[in-house]
C-alpha positions in Angstrom: -20.0 53.7 32.6 -19.6 57.0 34.3 -16.1 58.3 35.3 -15.0 60.4 38.1 -11.9 62.5 37.3 -10.0 63.8 40.3 -7.4 66.4 39.2 -5.0 68.3 41.4 -3.8 71.3 39.4 -1.7 74.3 40.2 -3.6 77.3 41.5 -2.4 79.5 38.6 -4.0 77.1 36.0 -7.4 76.9 37.8 -9.2 79.7 36.0 -8.2 78.5 32.5 -9.1 74.9 33.3 -12.5 75.8 34.8 -13.4 78.1 31.9 -12.5 75.5 29.3 -14.4 72.7 31.1 -17.5 74.9 31.5 -17.2 76.1 27.8 -17.5 72.4 26.8 -20.4 71.9 29.2 -18.5 69.6 31.4 -19.6 69.9 35.1 -16.9 70.5 37.6 -16.5 71.1 41.3 -13.5 73.1 42.6 -11.9 72.7 46.0 -9.0 74.8 47.2 -6.2 72.5 48.5 -2.5 72.7 49.4 0.5 70.5 50.0 0.8 66.9 48.9 1.6 66.5 45.3 2.8 70.0 44.4 3.8 71.5 47.8 2.2 74.8 46.9 -1.3 76.2 46.6 -3.3 74.0 44.3 -6.9 73.3 43.3 -8.6 70.0 43.2 -11.2 69.5 40.5 -13.8 66.8 40.7 -15.3 66.1 37.3 -18.1 63.6 36.6 -18.4 62.5 33.0 -19.7 59.7 30.8 -17.0 57.4 29.5 -17.5 58.9 26.0 -16.4 62.3 27.2 -13.5 61.2 29.5 -10.8 61.8 26.8 -12.3 65.2 26.0 -12.1 66.3 29.7 -8.5 65.0 30.1 -7.5 66.8 26.9 -8.9 70.0 28.3 -6.9 69.5 31.5 -3.8 68.7 29.5 -4.1 71.9 27.4 -5.0 74.1 30.4 -2.5 72.9 33.0 1.0 73.6 32.0 4.3 72.5 33.5 5.9 75.3 35.5 9.3 76.1 36.8 9.8 75.9 40.6 11.5 79.0 41.9 11.0 79.7 45.6 9.4 83.1 46.3 8.4 83.8 42.7 5.3 83.1 40.7 5.4 80.0 38.4 7.3 80.5 35.2 7.2 78.6 31.9 10.0 76.0 31.6 13.3 76.1 29.8 15.8 73.2 29.3 17.3 72.1 32.6 14.8 73.9 34.9 13.4 72.3 38.1 9.9 71.5 37.0 6.5 71.3 38.8 3.9 69.0 37.3 1.0 70.6 35.5 -1.5 68.3 37.0 -2.0 65.0 38.9 -5.1 63.3 37.4 -6.8 60.2 38.7 -9.7 58.5 36.9 -12.2 56.3 38.7 -15.0 54.1 37.4 -18.4 54.8 38.9 -20.9 52.0 39.0 -24.5 53.0 38.0 -25.7 52.8 41.6 -22.9 55.2 42.8 -23.8 58.0 40.4 -26.9 59.7 41.7 -27.8 63.0 40.1 -29.9 65.0 42.5 -32.6 67.3 41.1 -32.6 69.0 37.7 -32.8 72.4 36.2 -36.6 72.3 36.4 -36.5 72.0 40.1 -37.9 68.4 40.2 -36.4 65.8 42.5 
């Protein structure tokens, strides 16, 4: 069964996460978002994978999206004991039924 991974990550982690996913040939769509979970600039990644590659995609996100220290007015810092932390990512995984997963076209231009 196909899976849809919806990951809200910190803006500072987006380049590393996108590069790692693409290096592993995992398709991803990026949307710039803000507010909500992290109250700062963030990026929402939409990833469609077969169930067999779901753990691989989540591992890539886990390794690319680090926990950061929240300090108003400063860029994210790496955490130390006792710091006020911001999550590295909020990840949701949804099942896609076969009739909901409709690839459109292909690299050869056929539809």
